[in-house]
C-alpha positions as protocol buffer text, in pm:
chain_id: "A"
residue {
  index: 1
  type: UNK
  ca { x: 2674 y: -3098 z: -2043 }
}
residue {
  index: 2
  type: UNK
  ca { x: 2532 y: -3303 z: -2330 }
}
residue {
  index: 3
  type: UNK
  ca { x: 2227 y: -3525 z: -2230 }
}
residue {
  index: 4
  type: UNK
  ca { x: 2365 y: -3870 z: -2313 }
}
residue {
  index: 5
  type: UNK
  ca { x: 2740 y: -3801 z: -2111 }
}
residue {
  index: 6
  type: UNK
  ca { x: 2554 y: -3647 z: -1774 }
}
residue {
  index: 7
  type: UNK
  ca { x: 2519 y: -3865 z: -1486 }
}
residue {
  index: 8
  type: UNK
  ca { x: 2178 y: -3935 z: -1345 }
}
residue {
  index: 9
  type: UNK
  ca { x: 2003 y: -3721 z: -1050 }
}
residue {
  index: 10
  type: UNK
  ca { x: 1959 y: -3953 z: -744 }
}
residue {
  index: 11
  type: UNK
  ca { x: 1795 y: -3819 z: -457 }
}
residue {
  index: 12
  type: UNK
  ca { x: 1931 y: -4011 z: -130 }
}
residue {
  index: 13
  type: UNK
  ca { x: 1656 y: -4192 z: 71 }
}
residue {
  index: 14
  type: UNK
  ca { x: 1739 y: -4339 z: 368 }
}
residue {
  index: 15
  type: UNK
  ca { x: 1792 y: -4709 z: 409 }
}
residue {
  index: 16
  type: UNK
  ca { x: 1427 y: -4785 z: 557 }
}
residue {
  index: 17
  type: UNK
  ca { x: 1249 y: -5125 z: 543 }
}
residue {
  index: 18
  type: UNK
  ca { x: 1349 y: -5439 z: 391 }
}
residue {
  index: 19
  type: UNK
  ca { x: 1062 y: -5400 z: 129 }
}
residue {
  index: 20
  type: UNK
  ca { x: 1249 y: -5020 z: 40 }
}
residue {
  index: 21
  type: UNK
  ca { x: 1560 y: -5183 z: 25 }
}
residue {
  index: 22
  type: UNK
  ca { x: 1423 y: -5451 z: -248 }
}
residue {
  index: 23
  type: UNK
  ca { x: 1233 y: -5221 z: -424 }
}
residue {
  index: 24
  type: UNK
  ca { x: 1538 y: -4964 z: -433 }
}
residue {
  index: 25
  type: UNK
  ca { x: 1751 y: -5241 z: -567 }
}
residue {
  index: 26
  type: UNK
  ca { x: 1502 y: -5307 z: -812 }
}
residue {
  index: 27
  type: UNK
  ca { x: 1522 y: -4994 z: -941 }
}
residue {
  index: 28
  type: UNK
  ca { x: 1887 y: -4997 z: -986 }
}
residue {
  index: 29
  type: UNK
  ca { x: 1883 y: -5337 z: -1169 }
}
residue {
  index: 30
  type: UNK
  ca { x: 1583 y: -5195 z: -1422 }
}
residue {
  index: 31
  type: UNK
  ca { x: 1817 y: -4881 z: -1449 }
}
residue {
  index: 32
  type: UNK
  ca { x: 2105 y: -5107 z: -1545 }
}
residue {
  index: 33
  type: UNK
  ca { x: 1874 y: -5290 z: -1812 }
}
residue {
  index: 34
  type: UNK
  ca { x: 1758 y: -4969 z: -1971 }
}
residue {
  index: 35
  type: UNK
  ca { x: 2095 y: -4861 z: -1966 }
}
residue {
  index: 36
  type: UNK
  ca { x: 2247 y: -5185 z: -2139 }
}
residue {
  index: 37
  type: UNK
  ca { x: 1938 y: -5133 z: -2423 }
}
residue {
  index: 38
  type: UNK
  ca { x: 2118 y: -4747 z: -2516 }
}
residue {
  index: 39
  type: UNK
  ca { x: 1847 y: -4585 z: -2282 }
}
residue {
  index: 40
  type: UNK
  ca { x: 1956 y: -4301 z: -2080 }
}
residue {
  index: 41
  type: UNK
  ca { x: 1896 y: -4244 z: -1736 }
}
residue {
  index: 42
  type: UNK
  ca { x: 1856 y: -3879 z: -1651 }
}
residue {
  index: 43
  type: UNK
  ca { x: 1727 y: -3930 z: -1302 }
}
residue {
  index: 44
  type: UNK
  ca { x: 1639 y: -4165 z: -1005 }
}
residue {
  index: 45
  type: UNK
  ca { x: 1408 y: -4147 z: -774 }
}
residue {
  index: 46
  type: UNK
  ca { x: 1294 y: -3794 z: -793 }
}
residue {
  index: 47
  type: UNK
  ca { x: 1059 y: -3629 z: -583 }
}
residue {
  index: 48
  type: UNK
  ca { x: 807 y: -3395 z: -730 }
}
residue {
  index: 49
  type: UNK
  ca { x: 579 y: -3270 z: -420 }
}
residue {
  index: 50
  type: UNK
  ca { x: 424 y: -3536 z: -280 }
}
residue {
  index: 51
  type: UNK
  ca { x: 450 y: -3781 z: -579 }
}
residue {
  index: 52
  type: UNK
  ca { x: 822 y: -3977 z: -696 }
}
residue {
  index: 53
  type: UNK
  ca { x: 948 y: -4100 z: -1016 }
}
residue {
  index: 54
  type: UNK
  ca { x: 1109 y: -4372 z: -1009 }
}
residue {
  index: 55
  type: UNK
  ca { x: 1350 y: -4317 z: -1323 }
}
residue {
  index: 56
  type: UNK
  ca { x: 1316 y: -4043 z: -1554 }
}
residue {
  index: 57
  type: UNK
  ca { x: 1489 y: -4176 z: -1912 }
}
residue {
  index: 58
  type: UNK
  ca { x: 1565 y: -4132 z: -2231 }
}
residue {
  index: 59
  type: UNK
  ca { x: 1472 y: -4376 z: -2500 }
}
residue {
  index: 60
  type: UNK
  ca { x: 1674 y: -4366 z: -2807 }
}
residue {
  index: 61
  type: UNK
  ca { x: 1521 y: -4318 z: -3143 }
}
residue {
  index: 62
  type: UNK
  ca { x: 1429 y: -4104 z: -3392 }
}
residue {
  index: 63
  type: UNK
  ca { x: 1349 y: -3827 z: -3234 }
}
residue {
  index: 64
  type: UNK
  ca { x: 1423 y: -3972 z: -2834 }
}
residue {
  index: 65
  type: UNK
  ca { x: 1141 y: -4019 z: -2636 }
}
residue {
  index: 66
  type: UNK
  ca { x: 1116 y: -3899 z: -2245 }
}
residue {
  index: 67
  type: UNK
  ca { x: 987 y: -4162 z: -2063 }
}
residue {
  index: 68
  type: UNK
  ca { x: 921 y: -4191 z: -1685 }
}
residue {
  index: 69
  type: UNK
  ca { x: 920 y: -4485 z: -1555 }
}
residue {
  index: 70
  type: UNK
  ca { x: 729 y: -4685 z: -1239 }
}
residue {
  index: 71
  type: UNK
  ca { x: 928 y: -4956 z: -1098 }
}
residue {
  index: 72
  type: UNK
  ca { x: 689 y: -5198 z: -873 }
}
residue {
  index: 73
  type: UNK
  ca { x: 858 y: -5570 z: -715 }
}
residue {
  index: 74
  type: UNK
  ca { x: 759 y: -5836 z: -602 }
}
residue {
  index: 75
  type: UNK
  ca { x: 989 y: -6110 z: -367 }
}
residue {
  index: 76
  type: UNK
  ca { x: 710 y: -6292 z: -266 }
}
residue {
  index: 77
  type: UNK
  ca { x: 444 y: -6505 z: -426 }
}
residue {
  index: 78
  type: UNK
  ca { x: 181 y: -6405 z: -192 }
}
residue {
  index: 79
  type: UNK
  ca { x: -2 y: -6078 z: -331 }
}
residue {
  index: 80
  type: UNK
  ca { x: 62 y: -6169 z: -678 }
}
residue {
  index: 81
  type: UNK
  ca { x: 238 y: -6054 z: -973 }
}
residue {
  index: 82
  type: UNK
  ca { x: 391 y: -5686 z: -940 }
}
residue {
  index: 83
  type: UNK
  ca { x: 233 y: -5550 z: -1197 }
}
residue {
  index: 84
  type: UNK
  ca { x: -104 y: -5598 z: -1017 }
}
residue {
  index: 85
  type: UNK
  ca { x: -21 y: -5349 z: -741 }
}
residue {
  index: 86
  type: UNK
  ca { x: -14 y: -5089 z: -998 }
}
residue {
  index: 87
  type: UNK
  ca { x: -351 y: -4924 z: -926 }
}
residue {
  index: 88
  type: UNK
  ca { x: -547 y: -4600 z: -1091 }
}
residue {
  index: 89
  type: UNK
  ca { x: -419 y: -4357 z: -766 }
}
residue {
  index: 90
  type: UNK
  ca { x: -56 y: -4444 z: -828 }
}
residue {
  index: 91
  type: UNK
  ca { x: -64 y: -4441 z: -1203 }
}
residue {
  index: 92
  type: UNK
  ca { x: -287 y: -4100 z: -1120 }
}
residue {
  index: 93
  type: UNK
  ca { x: 33 y: -3972 z: -893 }
}
residue {
  index: 94
  type: UNK
  ca { x: 282 y: -4078 z: -1142 }
}
residue {
  index: 95
  type: UNK
  ca { x: 107 y: -3881 z: -1411 }
}
residue {
  index: 96
  type: UNK
  ca { x: 108 y: -3563 z: -1164 }
}
residue {
  index: 97
  type: UNK
  ca { x: 466 y: -3562 z: -1104 }
}
residue {
  index: 98
  type: UNK
  ca { x: 546 y: -3604 z: -1458 }
}
residue {
  index: 99
  type: UNK
  ca { x: 305 y: -3348 z: -1613 }
}
residue {
  index: 100
  type: UNK
  ca { x: 489 y: -3129 z: -1312 }
}
residue {
  index: 101
  type: UNK
  ca { x: 826 y: -3154 z: -1429 }
}
residue {
  index: 102
  type: UNK
  ca { x: 687 y: -3123 z: -1781 }
}
residue {
  index: 103
  type: UNK
  ca { x: 541 y: -2769 z: -1672 }
}
residue {
  index: 104
  type: UNK
  ca { x: 871 y: -2652 z: -1491 }
}
residue {
  index: 105
  type: UNK
  ca { x: 1113 y: -2805 z: -1793 }
}
residue {
  index: 106
  type: UNK
  ca { x: 1386 y: -2918 z: -1547 }
}
residue {
  index: 107
  type: UNK
  ca { x: 1451 y: -3114 z: -1301 }
}
residue {
  index: 108
  type: UNK
  ca { x: 1469 y: -3089 z: -919 }
}
residue {
  index: 109
  type: UNK
  ca { x: 1903 y: -3029 z: -985 }
}
residue {
  index: 110
  type: UNK
  ca { x: 1831 y: -2770 z: -1212 }
}
residue {
  index: 111
  type: UNK
  ca { x: 1907 y: -2984 z: -1517 }
}
residue {
  index: 112
  type: UNK
  ca { x: 1674 y: -2933 z: -1817 }
}
residue {
  index: 113
  type: UNK
  ca { x: 1451 y: -3151 z: -1938 }
}
residue {
  index: 114
  type: UNK
  ca { x: 1421 y: -3197 z: -2318 }
}
residue {
  index: 115
  type: UNK
  ca { x: 1111 y: -3126 z: -2506 }
}
residue {
  index: 116
  type: UNK
  ca { x: 1048 y: -3406 z: -2672 }
}
residue {
  index: 117
  type: UNK
  ca { x: 786 y: -3708 z: -2693 }
}
residue {
  index: 118
  type: UNK
  ca { x: 722 y: -3857 z: -2370 }
}
residue {
  index: 119
  type: UNK
  ca { x: 495 y: -4111 z: -2221 }
}
residue {
  index: 120
  type: UNK
  ca { x: 454 y: -4344 z: -1861 }
}
residue {
  index: 121
  type: UNK
  ca { x: 606 y: -4688 z: -1889 }
}
residue {
  index: 122
  type: UNK
  ca { x: 542 y: -4989 z: -1624 }
}
residue {
  index: 123
  type: UNK
  ca { x: 855 y: -5192 z: -1558 }
}
residue {
  index: 124
  type: UNK
  ca { x: 761 y: -5532 z: -1325 }
}
residue {
  index: 125
  type: UNK
  ca { x: 1015 y: -5681 z: -1179 }
}
residue {
  index: 126
  type: UNK
  ca { x: 932 y: -6006 z: -1017 }
}
residue {
  index: 127
  type: UNK
  ca { x: 1193 y: -6136 z: -774 }
}
residue {
  index: 128
  type: UNK
  ca { x: 941 y: -6411 z: -640 }
}
residue {
  index: 129
  type: UNK
  ca { x: 1131 y: -6734 z: -614 }
}
residue {
  index: 130
  type: UNK
  ca { x: 1029 y: -7023 z: -786 }
}
residue {
  index: 131
  type: UNK
  ca { x: 828 y: -7278 z: -624 }
}
residue {
  index: 132
  type: UNK
  ca { x: 947 y: -7431 z: -305 }
}
residue {
  index: 133
  type: UNK
  ca { x: 1299 y: -7252 z: -316 }
}
residue {
  index: 134
  type: UNK
  ca { x: 1407 y: -6944 z: -72 }
}
residue {
  index: 135
  type: UNK
  ca { x: 1380 y: -6579 z: -111 }
}
residue {
  index: 136
  type: UNK
  ca { x: 1519 y: -6480 z: -387 }
}
residue {
  index: 137
  type: UNK
  ca { x: 1763 y: -6135 z: -448 }
}
residue {
  index: 138
  type: UNK
  ca { x: 1671 y: -5888 z: -712 }
}
residue {
  index: 139
  type: UNK
  ca { x: 1965 y: -5964 z: -954 }
}
residue {
  index: 140
  type: UNK
  ca { x: 2034 y: -5885 z: -1312 }
}
residue {
  index: 141
  type: UNK
  ca { x: 1873 y: -6203 z: -1420 }
}
residue {
  index: 142
  type: UNK
  ca { x: 1525 y: -6191 z: -1296 }
}
residue {
  index: 143
  type: UNK
  ca { x: 1222 y: -6151 z: -1541 }
}
residue {
  index: 144
  type: UNK
  ca { x: 1165 y: -5834 z: -1576 }
}
residue {
  index: 145
  type: UNK
  ca { x: 772 y: -5726 z: -1813 }
}
residue {
  index: 146
  type: UNK
  ca { x: 822 y: -5425 z: -1963 }
}
residue {
  index: 147
  type: UNK
  ca { x: 456 y: -5229 z: -2016 }
}
residue {
  index: 148
  type: UNK
  ca { x: 481 y: -4952 z: -2223 }
}
residue {
  index: 149
  type: UNK
  ca { x: 237 y: -4620 z: -2255 }
}
residue {
  index: 150
  type: UNK
  ca { x: 29 y: -4697 z: -1920 }
}
residue {
  index: 151
  type: UNK
  ca { x: -229 y: -4447 z: -1898 }
}
residue {
  index: 152
  type: UNK
  ca { x: -446 y: -4370 z: -1601 }
}
residue {
  index: 153
  type: UNK
  ca { x: -807 y: -4535 z: -1578 }
}
């Protein structure tokens, strides 16, 4: 099956805590937005050993680029912006998972991983409500910041 028409691999996770559910919702929202921009989602929620890659995607271009996307979200203003939660250890774990997939040249479901230029991106989903308003749910219209080429420290 050609890459563009293959459905994305998804690893089922238990519903878990509210925080986990909001994170899953943010990942789905980012996947929809990237798909609308012409990206192909190859996999979501990929476990690689103890690590996880939120999204594995193909960015269109000549040649296309394989992109490992880390999604960070915030639904409260108490602890700062979503991208502020990405520390050196998390970036290192994301790269470790990406390297493992690249070495194996396949996704956990057995689908082959294309040999392409690659990078790690961060997409920050800002679901924090405006001042004076109640909670905000992650929806397609929430602000997102896409930081391309995040590198370890």
